[in-house]
Predicted model as a PDB file, atoms N, CA, C, CB and O in Angstrom, pLDDT in the B-factor column:
MODEL        1                                                                  
ATOM      1  N   MET A   1       0.715  -1.246   0.085  1.00 86.00           N  
ATOM      2  CA  MET A   1       0.138  -0.113   0.005  1.00 86.00           C  
ATOM      3  C   MET A   1       0.606   1.152  -0.252  1.00 86.00           C  
ATOM      4  CB  MET A   1      -0.331  -0.046   0.833  1.00 86.00           C  
ATOM      5  O   MET A   1       1.514   1.277   0.570  1.00 86.00           O  
ATOM      6  N   THR A   2       0.533   2.287  -0.965  1.00 86.00           N  
ATOM      7  CA  THR A   2       1.625   3.296  -0.912  1.00 86.00           C  
ATOM      8  C   THR A   2       0.472   4.541  -1.075  1.00 86.00           C  
ATOM      9  CB  THR A   2       3.002   3.128  -2.264  1.00 86.00           C  
ATOM     10  O   THR A   2      -0.284   4.725  -2.028  1.00 86.00           O  
ATOM     11  N   PHE A   3       0.631   5.556   0.533  1.00 83.00           N  
ATOM     12  CA  PHE A   3       0.003   6.299   0.223  1.00 83.00           C  
ATOM     13  C   PHE A   3       0.611   7.710   1.011  1.00 83.00           C  
ATOM     14  CB  PHE A   3      -1.279   5.779   0.400  1.00 83.00           C  
ATOM     15  O   PHE A   3       1.498   7.449   1.824  1.00 83.00           O  
ATOM     16  N   LYS A   4       0.273   9.096   0.888  1.00 83.00           N  
ATOM     17  CA  LYS A   4       0.804  10.263   0.718  1.00 83.00           C  
ATOM     18  C   LYS A   4       0.605  10.710   2.052  1.00 83.00           C  
ATOM     19  CB  LYS A   4       0.262  11.077  -0.372  1.00 83.00           C  
ATOM     20  O   LYS A   4      -0.556  10.500   2.402  1.00 83.00           O  
ATOM     21  N   GLU A   5       1.321  11.261   2.949  1.00 73.00           N  
ATOM     22  CA  GLU A   5       1.433  11.726   3.836  1.00 73.00           C  
ATOM     23  C   GLU A   5       2.780  12.856   4.329  1.00 73.00           C  
ATOM     24  CB  GLU A   5       1.219  10.715   4.364  1.00 73.00           C  
ATOM     25  O   GLU A   5       4.004  12.727   4.305  1.00 73.00           O  
ATOM     26  N   LYS A   6       1.903  13.936   4.749  1.00 78.00           N  
ATOM     27  CA  LYS A   6       2.634  15.748   4.328  1.00 78.00           C  
ATOM     28  C   LYS A   6       3.558  15.732   3.005  1.00 78.00           C  
ATOM     29  CB  LYS A   6       3.952  16.448   5.788  1.00 78.00           C  
ATOM     30  O   LYS A   6       4.770  15.947   3.025  1.00 78.00           O  
ATOM     31  N   SER A   7       2.854  15.465   1.936  1.00 78.00           N  
ATOM     32  CA  SER A   7       3.427  15.424   0.188  1.00 78.00           C  
ATOM     33  C   SER A   7       4.328  14.475   0.652  1.00 78.00           C  
ATOM     34  CB  SER A   7       4.243  16.986  -0.762  1.00 78.00           C  
ATOM     35  O   SER A   7       5.168  14.843  -0.169  1.00 78.00           O  
ATOM     36  N   GLN A   8       5.009  13.406   1.354  1.00 80.00           N  
ATOM     37  CA  GLN A   8       5.696  12.529   1.263  1.00 80.00           C  
ATOM     38  C   GLN A   8       5.226  11.068   0.836  1.00 80.00           C  
ATOM     39  CB  GLN A   8       6.199  12.625   2.267  1.00 80.00           C  
ATOM     40  O   GLN A   8       4.266  10.734   1.530  1.00 80.00           O  
ATOM     41  N   LYS A   9       5.549  10.213   0.030  1.00 85.00           N  
ATOM     42  CA  LYS A   9       5.018   8.866  -0.114  1.00 85.00           C  
ATOM     43  C   LYS A   9       5.549   8.030   0.327  1.00 85.00           C  
ATOM     44  CB  LYS A   9       4.845   8.461  -1.110  1.00 85.00           C  
ATOM     45  O   LYS A   9       6.725   7.837   0.020  1.00 85.00           O  
ATOM     46  N   VAL A  10       4.793   7.092   1.348  1.00 85.00           N  
ATOM     47  CA  VAL A  10       5.075   6.155   2.514  1.00 85.00           C  
ATOM     48  C   VAL A  10       4.193   4.708   1.818  1.00 85.00           C  
ATOM     49  CB  VAL A  10       4.349   6.890   4.272  1.00 85.00           C  
ATOM     50  O   VAL A  10       2.983   4.612   1.614  1.00 85.00           O  
ATOM     51  N   THR A  11       5.175   3.783   1.583  1.00 88.00           N  
ATOM     52  CA  THR A  11       4.767   2.883   1.304  1.00 88.00           C  
ATOM     53  C   THR A  11       4.907   1.792   2.711  1.00 88.00           C  
ATOM     54  CB  THR A  11       5.375   2.650   0.053  1.00 88.00           C  
ATOM     55  O   THR A  11       5.629   1.995   3.687  1.00 88.00           O  
ATOM     56  N   VAL A  12       4.053   0.676   2.503  1.00 89.00           N  
ATOM     57  CA  VAL A  12       3.976  -0.486   3.738  1.00 89.00           C  
ATOM     58  C   VAL A  12       3.587  -1.502   2.958  1.00 89.00           C  
ATOM     59  CB  VAL A  12       2.882  -0.282   5.079  1.00 89.00           C  
ATOM     60  O   VAL A  12       2.737  -1.518   2.068  1.00 89.00           O  
ATOM     61  N   LYS A  13       4.402  -2.493   3.438  1.00 92.00           N  
ATOM     62  CA  LYS A  13       4.593  -3.903   2.706  1.00 92.00           C  
ATOM     63  C   LYS A  13       4.393  -5.101   3.305  1.00 92.00           C  
ATOM     64  CB  LYS A  13       5.814  -4.075   2.263  1.00 92.00           C  
ATOM     65  O   LYS A  13       5.277  -5.604   3.999  1.00 92.00           O  
ATOM     66  N   PHE A  14       3.337  -5.628   3.128  1.00 92.00           N  
ATOM     67  CA  PHE A  14       3.037  -7.094   3.886  1.00 92.00           C  
ATOM     68  C   PHE A  14       4.078  -7.990   3.533  1.00 92.00           C  
ATOM     69  CB  PHE A  14       1.607  -7.840   3.461  1.00 92.00           C  
ATOM     70  O   PHE A  14       4.457  -8.273   2.396  1.00 92.00           O  
ATOM     71  N   ILE A  15       4.550  -8.455   4.745  1.00 92.00           N  
ATOM     72  CA  ILE A  15       6.052  -9.290   4.896  1.00 92.00           C  
ATOM     73  C   ILE A  15       5.488 -10.757   5.296  1.00 92.00           C  
ATOM     74  CB  ILE A  15       7.276  -8.571   6.325  1.00 92.00           C  
ATOM     75  O   ILE A  15       5.641 -11.632   4.444  1.00 92.00           O  
ATOM     76  N   GLU A  16       4.853 -11.107   6.509  1.00 90.00           N  
ATOM     77  CA  GLU A  16       4.789 -12.374   6.559  1.00 90.00           C  
ATOM     78  C   GLU A  16       3.512 -12.544   7.706  1.00 90.00           C  
ATOM     79  CB  GLU A  16       6.284 -13.007   6.903  1.00 90.00           C  
ATOM     80  O   GLU A  16       3.578 -11.841   8.714  1.00 90.00           O  
ATOM     81  N   PHE A  17       2.741 -13.170   7.596  1.00 89.00           N  
ATOM     82  CA  PHE A  17       1.285 -14.042   8.574  1.00 89.00           C  
ATOM     83  C   PHE A  17       1.806 -15.465   9.486  1.00 89.00           C  
ATOM     84  CB  PHE A  17      -0.171 -14.838   7.166  1.00 89.00           C  
ATOM     85  O   PHE A  17       2.320 -16.570   9.315  1.00 89.00           O  
ATOM     86  N   ASP A  18       1.245 -14.521  10.616  1.00 87.00           N  
ATOM     87  CA  ASP A  18       1.299 -16.658  10.998  1.00 87.00           C  
ATOM     88  C   ASP A  18       0.371 -16.169  12.302  1.00 87.00           C  
ATOM     89  CB  ASP A  18       3.566 -17.889  11.649  1.00 87.00           C  
ATOM     90  O   ASP A  18       0.102 -15.073  12.792  1.00 87.00           O  
ATOM     91  N   ILE A  19       0.042 -17.484  12.593  1.00 85.00           N  
ATOM     92  CA  ILE A  19      -0.764 -17.710  13.637  1.00 85.00           C  
ATOM     93  C   ILE A  19      -0.477 -18.442  14.580  1.00 85.00           C  
ATOM     94  CB  ILE A  19      -1.699 -18.060  13.338  1.00 85.00           C  
ATOM     95  O   ILE A  19      -0.085 -19.572  14.288  1.00 85.00           O  
ATOM     96  N   TYR A  20      -0.560 -18.097  15.888  1.00 79.00           N  
ATOM     97  CA  TYR A  20       0.216 -18.995  17.261  1.00 79.00           C  
ATOM     98  C   TYR A  20      -0.423 -19.273  18.128  1.00 79.00           C  
ATOM     99  CB  TYR A  20       1.234 -18.450  18.032  1.00 79.00           C  
ATOM    100  O   TYR A  20      -1.539 -18.754  18.165  1.00 79.00           O  
ATOM    101  N   GLY A  21      -0.136 -19.954  18.923  1.00 73.00           N  
ATOM    102  CA  GLY A  21      -0.818 -20.025  20.396  1.00 73.00           C  
ATOM    103  C   GLY A  21      -0.988 -21.284  20.423  1.00 73.00           C  
ATOM    104  O   GLY A  21      -1.421 -21.985  19.509  1.00 73.00           O  
ATOM    105  N   SER A  22      -0.353 -21.891  22.406  1.00 70.00           N  
ATOM    106  CA  SER A  22      -0.765 -23.490  22.401  1.00 70.00           C  
ATOM    107  C   SER A  22      -2.402 -22.932  23.249  1.00 70.00           C  
ATOM    108  CB  SER A  22       0.675 -24.908  23.600  1.00 70.00           C  
ATOM    109  O   SER A  22      -3.547 -23.349  23.078  1.00 70.00           O  
ATOM    110  N   THR A  23      -1.924 -21.971  24.066  1.00 71.00           N  
ATOM    111  CA  THR A  23      -3.624 -21.596  25.294  1.00 71.00           C  
ATOM    112  C   THR A  23      -4.141 -20.646  25.055  1.00 71.00           C  
ATOM    113  CB  THR A  23      -3.578 -21.291  26.950  1.00 71.00           C  
ATOM    114  O   THR A  23      -5.157 -20.506  25.735  1.00 71.00           O  
ATOM    115  N   ALA A  24      -3.917 -19.726  24.274  1.00 74.00           N  
ATOM    116  CA  ALA A  24      -4.555 -18.159  23.262  1.00 74.00           C  
ATOM    117  C   ALA A  24      -4.127 -18.174  22.385  1.00 74.00           C  
ATOM    118  CB  ALA A  24      -4.339 -16.683  23.547  1.00 74.00           C  
ATOM    119  O   ALA A  24      -2.968 -18.548  22.202  1.00 74.00           O  
ATOM    120  N   GLN A  25      -5.338 -17.545  21.005  1.00 81.00           N  
ATOM    121  CA  GLN A  25      -5.171 -18.318  19.968  1.00 81.00           C  
ATOM    122  C   GLN A  25      -4.399 -16.380  19.605  1.00 81.00           C  
ATOM    123  CB  GLN A  25      -6.829 -19.373  19.038  1.00 81.00           C  
ATOM    124  O   GLN A  25      -4.660 -15.637  20.551  1.00 81.00           O  
ATOM    125  N   GLY A  26      -3.708 -15.775  18.618  1.00 84.00           N  
ATOM    126  CA  GLY A  26      -3.076 -14.865  18.714  1.00 84.00           C  
ATOM    127  C   GLY A  26      -2.572 -15.173  17.004  1.00 84.00           C  
ATOM    128  O   GLY A  26      -2.557 -16.230  16.373  1.00 84.00           O  
ATOM    129  N   THR A  27      -2.162 -13.680  16.573  1.00 88.00           N  
ATOM    130  CA  THR A  27      -1.805 -13.784  15.134  1.00 88.00           C  
ATOM    131  C   THR A  27      -0.502 -12.594  15.177  1.00 88.00           C  
ATOM    132  CB  THR A  27      -3.302 -13.387  13.967  1.00 88.00           C  
ATOM    133  O   THR A  27      -0.626 -11.604  15.897  1.00 88.00           O  
ATOM    134  N   LYS A  28       0.877 -12.828  14.241  1.00 88.00           N  
ATOM    135  CA  LYS A  28       1.920 -12.116  14.042  1.00 88.00           C  
ATOM    136  C   LYS A  28       1.640 -11.704  12.739  1.00 88.00           C  
ATOM    137  CB  LYS A  28       3.157 -12.760  14.266  1.00 88.00           C  
ATOM    138  O   LYS A  28       1.181 -12.607  12.040  1.00 88.00           O  
ATOM    139  N   THR A  29       1.804 -10.374  12.069  1.00 92.00           N  
ATOM    140  CA  THR A  29       1.886  -9.312  11.162  1.00 92.00           C  
ATOM    141  C   THR A  29       3.313  -8.671  10.907  1.00 92.00           C  
ATOM    142  CB  THR A  29       0.980  -8.313  11.639  1.00 92.00           C  
ATOM    143  O   THR A  29       3.863  -7.875  11.668  1.00 92.00           O  
ATOM    144  N   VAL A  30       3.713  -9.047   9.968  1.00 92.00           N  
ATOM    145  CA  VAL A  30       5.281  -8.455   9.668  1.00 92.00           C  
ATOM    146  C   VAL A  30       5.148  -7.314   8.854  1.00 92.00           C  
ATOM    147  CB  VAL A  30       6.324  -9.503   8.849  1.00 92.00           C  
ATOM    148  O   VAL A  30       4.556  -7.466   7.786  1.00 92.00           O  
ATOM    149  N   LEU A  31       5.531  -6.333   9.114  1.00 93.00           N  
ATOM    150  CA  LEU A  31       4.974  -4.935   7.757  1.00 93.00           C  
ATOM    151  C   LEU A  31       6.215  -4.141   7.943  1.00 93.00           C  
ATOM    152  CB  LEU A  31       3.206  -3.650   8.154  1.00 93.00           C  
ATOM    153  O   LEU A  31       6.712  -3.944   9.052  1.00 93.00           O  
ATOM    154  N   THR A  32       6.865  -3.539   6.451  1.00 92.00           N  
ATOM    155  CA  THR A  32       7.734  -2.919   6.248  1.00 92.00           C  
ATOM    156  C   THR A  32       7.622  -1.850   5.651  1.00 92.00           C  
ATOM    157  CB  THR A  32       8.376  -3.460   5.874  1.00 92.00           C  
ATOM    158  O   THR A  32       7.385  -1.730   4.449  1.00 92.00           O  
ATOM    159  N   ILE A  33       7.887  -0.425   6.940  1.00 89.00           N  
ATOM    160  CA  ILE A  33       7.314   0.632   6.254  1.00 89.00           C  
ATOM    161  C   ILE A  33       8.587   1.359   5.377  1.00 89.00           C  
ATOM    162  CB  ILE A  33       6.549   1.640   7.364  1.00 89.00           C  
ATOM    163  O   ILE A  33       9.746   0.976   5.533  1.00 89.00           O  
ATOM    164  N   GLU A  34       8.273   2.301   4.569  1.00 89.00           N  
ATOM    165  CA  GLU A  34       9.399   3.165   3.689  1.00 89.00           C  
ATOM    166  C   GLU A  34       9.252   4.504   3.195  1.00 89.00           C  
ATOM    167  CB  GLU A  34       9.680   2.532   2.502  1.00 89.00           C  
ATOM    168  O   GLU A  34       8.598   4.575   2.155  1.00 89.00           O  
ATOM    169  N   GLY A  35       9.474   5.058   3.434  1.00 82.00           N  
ATOM    170  CA  GLY A  35       9.086   6.896   3.277  1.00 82.00           C  
ATOM    171  C   GLY A  35      10.304   7.230   2.431  1.00 82.00           C  
ATOM    172  O   GLY A  35      11.226   6.421   2.338  1.00 82.00           O  
ATOM    173  N   ALA A  36      10.326   8.466   1.780  1.00 74.00           N  
ATOM    174  CA  ALA A  36      10.947   9.170   1.027  1.00 74.00           C  
ATOM    175  C   ALA A  36      12.315  10.006   1.305  1.00 74.00           C  
ATOM    176  CB  ALA A  36      10.078   9.820   0.708  1.00 74.00           C  
ATOM    177  O   ALA A  36      13.061  10.461   0.438  1.00 74.00           O  
ATOM    178  N   ASP A  37      12.479  10.109   2.790  1.00 74.00           N  
ATOM    179  CA  ASP A  37      13.657  10.689   3.398  1.00 74.00           C  
ATOM    180  C   ASP A  37      13.937   9.657   4.186  1.00 74.00           C  
ATOM    181  CB  ASP A  37      13.543  12.018   4.121  1.00 74.00           C  
ATOM    182  O   ASP A  37      14.986  10.002   4.731  1.00 74.00           O  
ATOM    183  N   TYR A  38      13.571   8.303   4.700  1.00 73.00           N  
ATOM    184  CA  TYR A  38      13.854   7.168   5.953  1.00 73.00           C  
ATOM    185  C   TYR A  38      13.957   6.063   5.215  1.00 73.00           C  
ATOM    186  CB  TYR A  38      12.665   6.924   7.177  1.00 73.00           C  
ATOM    187  O   TYR A  38      13.463   5.690   4.151  1.00 73.00           O  
ATOM    188  N   GLU A  39      15.002   5.430   6.310  1.00 81.00           N  
ATOM    189  CA  GLU A  39      15.411   4.303   5.994  1.00 81.00           C  
ATOM    190  C   GLU A  39      14.388   3.230   6.020  1.00 81.00           C  
ATOM    191  CB  GLU A  39      16.411   4.061   6.729  1.00 81.00           C  
ATOM    192  O   GLU A  39      13.516   3.607   6.803  1.00 81.00           O  
ATOM    193  N   LYS A  40      14.039   1.876   5.448  1.00 88.00           N  
ATOM    194  CA  LYS A  40      13.183   1.053   5.573  1.00 88.00           C  
ATOM    195  C   LYS A  40      12.697   0.108   7.243  1.00 88.00           C  
ATOM    196  CB  LYS A  40      13.691   0.298   4.502  1.00 88.00           C  
ATOM    197  O   LYS A  40      13.152  -0.997   7.537  1.00 88.00           O  
ATOM    198  N   LEU A  41      11.974   0.691   7.873  1.00 89.00           N  
ATOM    199  CA  LEU A  41      11.747   0.300   9.072  1.00 89.00           C  
ATOM    200  C   LEU A  41      10.961  -1.313   9.108  1.00 89.00           C  
ATOM    201  CB  LEU A  41      10.925   1.494   9.700  1.00 89.00           C  
ATOM    202  O   LEU A  41      10.113  -1.383   8.218  1.00 89.00           O  
ATOM    203  N   LYS A  42      11.033  -2.126   9.641  1.00 90.00           N  
ATOM    204  CA  LYS A  42      10.555  -3.385   9.865  1.00 90.00           C  
ATOM    205  C   LYS A  42       9.485  -3.101  11.251  1.00 90.00           C  
ATOM    206  CB  LYS A  42      11.915  -4.501  10.107  1.00 90.00           C  
ATOM    207  O   LYS A  42       9.564  -2.298  12.181  1.00 90.00           O  
ATOM    208  N   THR A  43       8.667  -3.957  10.968  1.00 90.00           N  
ATOM    209  CA  THR A  43       7.452  -3.912  12.532  1.00 90.00           C  
ATOM    210  C   THR A  43       7.099  -4.940  12.363  1.00 90.00           C  
ATOM    211  CB  THR A  43       6.020  -2.889  12.775  1.00 90.00           C  
ATOM    212  O   THR A  43       7.084  -5.524  11.279  1.00 90.00           O  
ATOM    213  N   THR A  44       6.619  -5.505  13.787  1.00 90.00           N  
ATOM    214  CA  THR A  44       6.045  -7.008  13.769  1.00 90.00           C  
ATOM    215  C   THR A  44       4.802  -6.412  15.041  1.00 90.00           C  
ATOM    216  CB  THR A  44       7.498  -8.622  14.359  1.00 90.00           C  
ATOM    217  O   THR A  44       4.892  -5.758  16.080  1.00 90.00           O  
ATOM    218  N   HIS A  45       3.695  -7.044  14.289  1.00 90.00           N  
ATOM    219  CA  HIS A  45       2.031  -6.438  15.246  1.00 90.00           C  
ATOM    220  C   HIS A  45       1.560  -7.844  15.767  1.00 90.00           C  
ATOM    221  CB  HIS A  45       0.371  -5.576  13.978  1.00 90.00           C  
ATOM    222  O   HIS A  45       0.925  -8.684  15.129  1.00 90.00           O  
ATOM    223  N   TYR A  46       2.019  -7.922  17.093  1.00 88.00           N  
ATOM    224  CA  TYR A  46       0.819  -9.206  17.539  1.00 88.00           C  
ATOM    225  C   TYR A  46      -0.508  -8.889  17.983  1.00 88.00           C  
ATOM    226  CB  TYR A  46       1.270 -10.073  18.766  1.00 88.00           C  
ATOM    227  O   TYR A  46      -0.733  -7.904  18.685  1.00 88.00           O  
ATOM    228  N   HIS A  47      -1.242  -9.552  17.664  1.00 87.00           N  
ATOM    229  CA  HIS A  47      -3.018  -9.670  18.203  1.00 87.00           C  
ATOM    230  C   HIS A  47      -3.468 -10.757  18.830  1.00 87.00           C  
ATOM    231  CB  HIS A  47      -4.082  -9.658  17.077  1.00 87.00           C  
ATOM    232  O   HIS A  47      -3.452 -11.882  18.331  1.00 87.00           O  
ATOM    233  N   TRP A  48      -4.045 -10.377  20.361  1.00 84.00           N  
ATOM    234  CA  TRP A  48      -4.323 -11.508  21.178  1.00 84.00           C  
ATOM    235  C   TRP A  48      -5.783 -11.800  20.230  1.00 84.00           C  
ATOM    236  CB  TRP A  48      -4.455 -11.145  23.068  1.00 84.00           C  
ATOM    237  O   TRP A  48      -6.344 -10.718  20.060  1.00 84.00           O  
ATOM    238  N   ILE A  49      -6.358 -12.664  19.735  1.00 84.00           N  
ATOM    239  CA  ILE A  49      -7.526 -12.893  18.923  1.00 84.00           C  
ATOM    240  C   ILE A  49      -8.590 -13.073  19.894  1.00 84.00           C  
ATOM    241  CB  ILE A  49      -7.400 -14.091  17.956  1.00 84.00           C  
ATOM    242  O   ILE A  49      -9.520 -12.266  19.890  1.00 84.00           O  
ATOM    243  N   ASP A  50      -8.568 -14.048  20.741  1.00 80.00           N  
ATOM    244  CA  ASP A  50     -10.251 -14.497  21.655  1.00 80.00           C  
ATOM    245  C   ASP A  50      -9.416 -13.952  22.943  1.00 80.00           C  
ATOM    246  CB  ASP A  50     -11.031 -16.756  21.793  1.00 80.00           C  
ATOM    247  O   ASP A  50      -8.975 -14.790  23.730  1.00 80.00           O  
ATOM    248  N   TRP A  51      -9.229 -12.802  23.136  1.00 81.00           N  
ATOM    249  CA  TRP A  51      -8.960 -11.760  24.212  1.00 81.00           C  
ATOM    250  C   TRP A  51     -10.777 -11.697  24.555  1.00 81.00           C  
ATOM    251  CB  TRP A  51      -7.992 -10.009  23.525  1.00 81.00           C  
ATOM    252  O   TRP A  51     -11.667 -11.252  23.831  1.00 81.00           O  
ATOM    253  N   PRO A  52     -10.860 -12.239  25.742  1.00 81.00           N  
ATOM    254  CA  PRO A  52     -12.471 -11.952  26.258  1.00 81.00           C  
ATOM    255  C   PRO A  52     -12.883 -10.792  26.307  1.00 81.00           C  
ATOM    256  CB  PRO A  52     -12.823 -12.337  27.545  1.00 81.00           C  
ATOM    257  O   PRO A  52     -12.282  -9.946  26.969  1.00 81.00           O  
ATOM    258  N   ASP A  53     -14.201 -10.461  25.483  1.00 83.00           N  
ATOM    259  CA  ASP A  53     -14.966  -9.001  26.100  1.00 83.00           C  
ATOM    260  C   ASP A  53     -14.959  -8.843  26.933  1.00 83.00           C  
ATOM    261  CB  ASP A  53     -16.056  -8.632  26.076  1.00 83.00           C  
ATOM    262  O   ASP A  53     -15.236  -9.600  27.863  1.00 83.00           O  
ATOM    263  N   ARG A  54     -14.573  -7.584  26.944  1.00 85.00           N  
ATOM    264  CA  ARG A  54     -15.304  -6.884  28.608  1.00 85.00           C  
ATOM    265  C   ARG A  54     -14.674  -7.649  29.952  1.00 85.00           C  
ATOM    266  CB  ARG A  54     -17.350  -7.257  28.759  1.00 85.00           C  
ATOM    267  O   ARG A  54     -15.013  -7.435  31.115  1.00 85.00           O  
ATOM    268  N   ARG A  55     -13.599  -8.661  29.454  1.00 84.00           N  
ATOM    269  CA  ARG A  55     -13.091  -9.475  31.032  1.00 84.00           C  
ATOM    270  C   ARG A  55     -11.744  -9.685  30.410  1.00 84.00           C  
ATOM    271  CB  ARG A  55     -14.020 -11.245  31.688  1.00 84.00           C  
ATOM    272  O   ARG A  55     -11.518  -9.520  29.211  1.00 84.00           O  
ATOM    273  N   VAL A  56     -10.718 -10.124  31.456  1.00 81.00           N  
ATOM    274  CA  VAL A  56      -9.902 -10.491  31.556  1.00 81.00           C  
ATOM    275  C   VAL A  56      -9.341 -12.128  30.975  1.00 81.00           C  
ATOM    276  CB  VAL A  56      -9.961 -10.123  32.586  1.00 81.00           C  
ATOM    277  O   VAL A  56     -10.046 -13.084  31.296  1.00 81.00           O  
ATOM    278  N   PRO A  57      -8.306 -12.342  30.284  1.00 77.00           N  
ATOM    279  CA  PRO A  57      -8.414 -13.824  29.930  1.00 77.00           C  
ATOM    280  C   PRO A  57      -7.715 -14.714  31.031  1.00 77.00           C  
ATOM    281  CB  PRO A  57      -7.719 -14.109  28.475  1.00 77.00           C  
ATOM    282  O   PRO A  57      -7.014 -14.021  31.768  1.00 77.00           O  
ATOM    283  N   PRO A  58      -7.711 -16.146  31.368  1.00 72.00           N  
ATOM    284  CA  PRO A  58      -7.700 -16.733  32.542  1.00 72.00           C  
ATOM    285  C   PRO A  58      -5.838 -16.468  32.096  1.00 72.00           C  
ATOM    286  CB  PRO A  58      -8.672 -18.486  32.810  1.00 72.00           C  
ATOM    287  O   PRO A  58      -5.264 -16.301  31.020  1.00 72.00           O  
ATOM    288  N   ALA A  59      -5.303 -16.550  33.717  1.00 68.00           N  
ATOM    289  CA  ALA A  59      -4.047 -16.732  34.258  1.00 68.00           C  
ATOM    290  C   ALA A  59      -3.779 -18.275  33.668  1.00 68.00           C  
ATOM    291  CB  ALA A  59      -4.026 -16.518  35.986  1.00 68.00           C  
ATOM    292  O   ALA A  59      -4.165 -19.276  34.272  1.00 68.00           O  
ATOM    293  N   ASP A  60      -3.171 -18.308  32.592  1.00 73.00           N  
ATOM    294  CA  ASP A  60      -2.928 -19.849  32.219  1.00 73.00           C  
ATOM    295  C   ASP A  60      -1.551 -20.002  31.368  1.00 73.00           C  
ATOM    296  CB  ASP A  60      -4.265 -20.463  31.255  1.00 73.00           C  
ATOM    297  O   ASP A  60      -1.095 -21.040  30.889  1.00 73.00           O  
ATOM    298  N   GLY A  61      -0.989 -18.630  31.306  1.00 76.00           N  
ATOM    299  CA  GLY A  61       0.836 -18.621  30.912  1.00 76.00           C  
ATOM    300  C   GLY A  61       0.772 -18.038  29.279  1.00 76.00           C  
ATOM    301  O   GLY A  61       1.675 -17.902  28.453  1.00 76.00           O  
ATOM    302  N   ALA A  62      -0.828 -17.736  29.191  1.00 77.00           N  
ATOM    303  CA  ALA A  62      -1.001 -17.007  27.408  1.00 77.00           C  
ATOM    304  C   ALA A  62      -0.283 -15.612  27.296  1.00 77.00           C  
ATOM    305  CB  ALA A  62      -2.889 -16.591  26.900  1.00 77.00           C  
ATOM    306  O   ALA A  62       0.000 -15.050  26.238  1.00 77.00           O  
ATOM    307  N   ILE A  63      -0.046 -15.165  28.521  1.00 79.00           N  
ATOM    308  CA  ILE A  63       0.398 -14.069  28.468  1.00 79.00           C  
ATOM    309  C   ILE A  63       2.191 -14.060  28.496  1.00 79.00           C  
ATOM    310  CB  ILE A  63      -0.338 -13.388  29.565  1.00 79.00           C  
ATOM    311  O   ILE A  63       2.952 -13.163  28.132  1.00 79.00           O  
ATOM    312  N   LEU A  64       2.521 -15.491  29.105  1.00 82.00           N  
ATOM    313  CA  LEU A  64       3.808 -15.186  28.968  1.00 82.00           C  
ATOM    314  C   LEU A  64       4.330 -15.817  27.489  1.00 82.00           C  
ATOM    315  CB  LEU A  64       4.569 -15.740  30.254  1.00 82.00           C  
ATOM    316  O   LEU A  64       5.434 -15.445  27.091  1.00 82.00           O  
ATOM    317  N   GLU A  65       3.758 -16.513  26.888  1.00 80.00           N  
ATOM    318  CA  GLU A  65       4.058 -16.906  25.506  1.00 80.00           C  
ATOM    319  C   GLU A  65       3.942 -15.940  24.454  1.00 80.00           C  
ATOM    320  CB  GLU A  65       3.273 -17.929  25.148  1.00 80.00           C  
ATOM    321  O   GLU A  65       4.650 -16.009  23.449  1.00 80.00           O  
ATOM    322  N   LEU A  66       2.936 -14.887  24.665  1.00 81.00           N  
ATOM    323  CA  LEU A  66       2.975 -13.443  24.138  1.00 81.00           C  
ATOM    324  C   LEU A  66       4.426 -13.113  24.141  1.00 81.00           C  
ATOM    325  CB  LEU A  66       2.109 -12.354  25.051  1.00 81.00           C  
ATOM    326  O   LEU A  66       5.258 -13.036  23.236  1.00 81.00           O  
ATOM    327  N   LEU A  67       4.498 -12.886  25.864  1.00 84.00           N  
ATOM    328  CA  LEU A  67       5.262 -11.871  25.459  1.00 84.00           C  
ATOM    329  C   LEU A  67       7.006 -12.755  25.374  1.00 84.00           C  
ATOM    330  CB  LEU A  67       5.012 -10.443  26.700  1.00 84.00           C  
ATOM    331  O   LEU A  67       7.908 -12.040  24.939  1.00 84.00           O  
ATOM    332  N   GLU A  68       7.261 -13.725  25.641  1.00 84.00           N  
ATOM    333  CA  GLU A  68       8.121 -14.411  24.813  1.00 84.00           C  
ATOM    334  C   GLU A  68       8.523 -14.165  23.232  1.00 84.00           C  
ATOM    335  CB  GLU A  68       7.642 -15.532  24.913  1.00 84.00           C  
ATOM    336  O   GLU A  68       9.666 -13.870  22.882  1.00 84.00           O  
ATOM    337  N   LYS A  69       7.410 -14.332  22.332  1.00 81.00           N  
ATOM    338  CA  LYS A  69       7.234 -13.867  21.033  1.00 81.00           C  
ATOM    339  C   LYS A  69       7.533 -12.641  21.053  1.00 81.00           C  
ATOM    340  CB  LYS A  69       6.040 -14.042  20.491  1.00 81.00           C  
ATOM    341  O   LYS A  69       8.632 -12.358  20.578  1.00 81.00           O  
ATOM    342  N   ALA A  70       6.853 -11.746  21.486  1.00 83.00           N  
ATOM    343  CA  ALA A  70       7.692 -10.160  21.620  1.00 83.00           C  
ATOM    344  C   ALA A  70       9.179  -9.921  21.959  1.00 83.00           C  
ATOM    345  CB  ALA A  70       7.071  -9.338  22.770  1.00 83.00           C  
ATOM    346  O   ALA A  70      10.001  -9.427  21.187  1.00 83.00           O  
ATOM    347  N   ARG A  71       9.401 -10.323  23.168  1.00 87.00           N  
ATOM    348  CA  ARG A  71      11.075 -10.317  23.475  1.00 87.00           C  
ATOM    349  C   ARG A  71      11.899 -10.876  22.213  1.00 87.00           C  
ATOM    350  CB  ARG A  71      11.484 -11.391  24.880  1.00 87.00           C  
ATOM    351  O   ARG A  71      12.470 -10.105  21.442  1.00 87.00           O  
ATOM    352  N   VAL A  72      11.914 -11.927  22.096  1.00 84.00           N  
ATOM    353  CA  VAL A  72      12.641 -12.636  20.485  1.00 84.00           C  
ATOM    354  C   VAL A  72      12.123 -11.753  19.309  1.00 84.00           C  
ATOM    355  CB  VAL A  72      12.019 -14.501  20.046  1.00 84.00           C  
ATOM    356  O   VAL A  72      12.127 -12.554  18.374  1.00 84.00           O  
ATOM    357  N   SER A  73      11.786 -10.849  18.938  1.00 76.00           N  
ATOM    358  CA  SER A  73      11.520 -10.004  17.681  1.00 76.00           C  
ATOM    359  C   SER A  73      12.345  -8.573  17.965  1.00 76.00           C  
ATOM    360  CB  SER A  73       9.735  -9.738  17.441  1.00 76.00           C  
ATOM    361  O   SER A  73      12.397  -7.728  17.071  1.00 76.00           O  
ATOM    362  N   LYS A  74      12.734  -8.439  18.754  1.00 69.00           N  
ATOM    363  CA  LYS A  74      13.037  -6.725  19.418  1.00 69.00           C  
ATOM    364  C   LYS A  74      12.668  -6.036  18.420  1.00 69.00           C  
ATOM    365  CB  LYS A  74      14.673  -6.158  19.846  1.00 69.00           C  
ATOM    366  O   LYS A  74      12.718  -4.807  18.465  1.00 69.00           O  
TER     367      LYS A  74                                                      
ENDMDL                                                                          
END                                                                             
């Protein structure tokens, strides 16, 4: 996807998508962002899909699994 932000062209490219989880369902999406005057940046987005609406998830280690994945991705 390419769009303009304050007269500069910004490009966002989809790189990777993965579903993970042993106790909780989540997704990992990897994108690169490139602007006219900027170096190419890589970002990883984690999304906890089955987080309960209006409650907190059970304390079953799922949050530790998500933290482990985020720490490794730097």
